[in-house]
C-alpha positions in Angstrom: 61.8 89.4 169.1 64.5 87.1 168.3 63.6 87.0 164.6 61.2 89.0 162.6 57.4 88.3 162.6 57.7 87.5 158.8 60.1 84.6 159.0 57.9 83.2 162.0 56.4 80.0 161.1 52.8 79.9 162.6 53.1 75.8 162.5 56.0 75.9 164.4 56.0 76.1 168.2 59.6 77.2 168.7 58.2 80.6 167.0 55.2 81.0 169.3 57.6 83.4 171.3 59.3 85.1 168.3 58.4 87.8 166.1 56.5 90.9 166.8 55.1 91.6 170.7 52.5 94.2 171.2 51.7 95.9 174.5 48.0 96.0 175.2 47.6 98.7 177.5 44.6 99.9 179.3 45.5 103.6 180.5 43.5 106.1 183.1 44.1 109.1 180.8 43.1 111.7 183.4 45.6 110.4 185.7 48.0 109.0 183.0 47.8 105.9 185.1 49.0 102.5 183.6 45.8 100.5 185.2 46.9 97.4 183.1 49.1 96.1 180.6 49.5 92.5 178.9 52.6 92.2 176.5 52.4 89.3 173.8 50.8 88.9 170.4 48.0 90.8 169.2 45.7 88.2 169.7 42.1 88.0 170.8 43.0 86.1 173.9 45.2 88.7 175.0 43.2 91.6 174.5 40.2 89.6 176.3 43.0 89.1 179.2 43.4 92.5 179.3 40.2 93.8 179.5 39.4 91.0 182.4 42.5 92.4 184.3 41.5 95.8 183.9 37.8 95.1 185.2 39.3 93.1 188.1 41.7 96.1 188.8 38.8 98.5 188.7 36.4 96.6 191.1 34.2 95.7 187.9 32.4 99.1 187.8 31.5 100.2 184.5 33.6 103.2 183.3 32.0 106.6 182.3 33.5 106.1 178.7 35.8 103.4 177.3 37.7 104.1 174.1 39.9 102.1 171.6 41.1 102.2 168.5 39.1 99.9 165.7 41.1 96.4 166.4 37.9 94.3 166.3 38.5 91.9 169.1 38.1 94.9 171.6 34.3 94.9 170.6 33.7 91.4 171.8 36.1 91.5 174.9 34.5 94.5 176.3 31.0 93.3 175.5 31.7 90.0 177.5 33.3 91.8 180.4 30.8 94.5 181.1 27.5 93.2 179.0 24.7 91.0 180.1 24.4 87.4 179.6 21.3 86.4 177.9 20.7 82.6 178.3 17.5 81.8 176.0 14.9 79.7 177.3 14.0 76.3 176.2 11.6 76.2 173.3 11.1 72.4 173.8 11.5 71.8 170.4 13.8 69.3 168.6 17.5 70.4 167.9 20.4 72.1 169.7 19.0 74.8 172.1 20.3 78.5 171.3 23.7 79.4 173.1 23.9 82.1 175.3 24.8 85.7 174.2 25.9 89.1 175.5 23.9 92.5 175.5 25.2 95.7 176.3 24.3 97.2 179.8 22.6 100.7 179.8 25.6 101.8 181.5 28.2 100.5 178.8 29.3 103.6 176.8 32.2 102.7 174.2 33.4 104.6 171.2 36.4 103.7 168.8 38.5 106.1 167.1 38.3 106.1 163.1 41.1 107.1 160.8 40.6 107.8 157.3 43.7 107.2 155.1 44.6 108.4 151.8 47.8 107.1 150.0 49.0 105.7 153.5 48.6 109.1 155.2 46.1 110.0 157.9 43.7 112.6 156.7 40.8 112.6 158.7 40.1 111.4 162.6 36.5 110.6 163.5 34.7 108.4 165.9 32.2 105.7 166.0 30.0 104.8 168.8 29.9 100.9 169.4 27.8 100.8 172.6 25.6 103.2 174.3 23.9 106.5 172.9 25.7 109.1 170.9 24.3 111.8 173.6 25.4 109.5 176.2 29.0 109.6 174.6 28.7 112.8 174.4 27.9 114.0 177.9 30.9 111.6 179.4 33.3 113.8 177.2 31.9 116.8 178.7 32.7 115.7 182.0 36.2 114.8 181.0 39.0 116.6 182.5 41.5 116.1 179.9 40.1 116.2 176.3 36.7 116.7 174.5 37.6 114.4 171.6 37.7 110.5 171.5 41.4 109.6 170.6 44.0 107.7 171.3 46.6 110.2 171.8 47.2 109.8 175.4 48.1 106.0 175.3 50.3 106.5 172.2 52.1 109.3 174.1 52.5 106.7 177.2 54.0 104.3 174.5 56.5 106.8 173.5 57.4 107.2 177.1 58.0 103.6 177.7 60.2 103.3 174.5 62.3 106.1 176.2 62.6 104.2 179.1 62.9 100.9 177.9 65.7 100.3 175.8 64.3 96.9 174.0 61.6 98.8 172.5 63.7 101.4 171.2 63.1 101.4 167.1 65.7 100.2 164.9 68.1 99.1 167.7 70.7 96.4 168.5 69.3 96.2 171.6 66.3 94.8 170.8 65.0 92.0 172.6 66.0 88.4 172.2 64.0 86.4 175.2 60.6 86.9 175.4 60.2 86.2 179.4 62.7 88.9 179.9 61.2 91.1 177.6 57.7 90.5 179.3 59.5 91.4 182.6 61.0 94.5 181.8 57.6 95.6 180.1 55.9 95.2 183.5 58.9 96.9 185.5 58.8 100.0 183.3 55.2 100.2 183.3 54.2 99.9 186.7 57.1 101.8 188.1 56.0 104.7 185.9 52.8 104.7 187.7 54.9 105.3 191.5 58.4 106.5 190.5 58.0 108.9 187.5 57.0 112.5 188.0 54.7 113.5 185.3 55.3 117.2 183.6 51.7 117.8 183.1 50.4 116.5 186.4 52.5 118.9 188.5 50.6 121.0 191.1 51.7 124.6 192.3 51.3 125.3 196.0 50.5 128.4 197.7 54.0 129.9 197.7 54.6 129.3 193.7 56.4 126.1 194.0 55.8 123.5 191.3 55.0 120.0 193.3 55.9 117.2 191.3 53.2 114.4 191.0 53.4 110.8 189.6 50.3 109.1 188.1 49.7 107.1 191.3 49.8 110.3 193.3 47.2 112.1 191.0 45.2 109.0 191.2 45.0 109.3 195.1 46.8 105.8 195.3 49.9 107.4 197.3 50.8 110.6 198.6 54.7 110.8 197.4 57.2 109.7 194.6 58.4 106.5 195.3 61.8 105.5 195.0 63.1 102.5 193.0 63.9 100.5 196.2 60.4 101.4 198.1 58.5 100.1 194.9 60.7 96.8 194.6 60.4 96.1 198.6 56.6 96.8 198.9 55.0 93.9 199.8 52.7 92.0 197.2 50.3 90.9 199.7 49.1 93.1 202.3 48.6 91.6 205.9 46.0 93.1 208.5 
């Protein structure tokens, strides 16, 4: 964005909003719903912001199963958000007391996709259980309505859909973003209007007379009962007053 990542100087404040801009996306695969998105540099801070925002939007309840790629900051962010904070008791001995740390809660089930590569090509896809028992992860998979394997295919497919909807993200184009704030704004716009205004073919349902009824991710998740227009989405009050 603005310039290539390899040309950015990490010590130059003017380059802090230049170069690569990643979409950190939390997706509900069953309903194809984009629950949270944090655009920006691929950093531990943005990963933590994504996990915290996802937790807040889902009421803090633990998910049946959380899956990601093997980007290391996810482990720490998920443990901090859903783990149990342990504060060591003081020993009464001289020296600095032990710092608090986090332990995974019994309900936490988290696995990562592990890809084996040879000569730059993926030759095998497996998974690694990070938190929770293998049996608990497998039981969660059996309950899934959309997949029986640990994978990142759903979020990768959503990334492709968003590139189609957002010209700034099309690969090798003159339309790439030059302004960080505008890029972020358009990212939020395309991601969240997708939830309410974009009927997804694989979510459609057939009624009693054989007609196919379109459904958006928000409809599938029970957040609304119809496909929204852009006008409706843009004019919907952010804060609801009773």
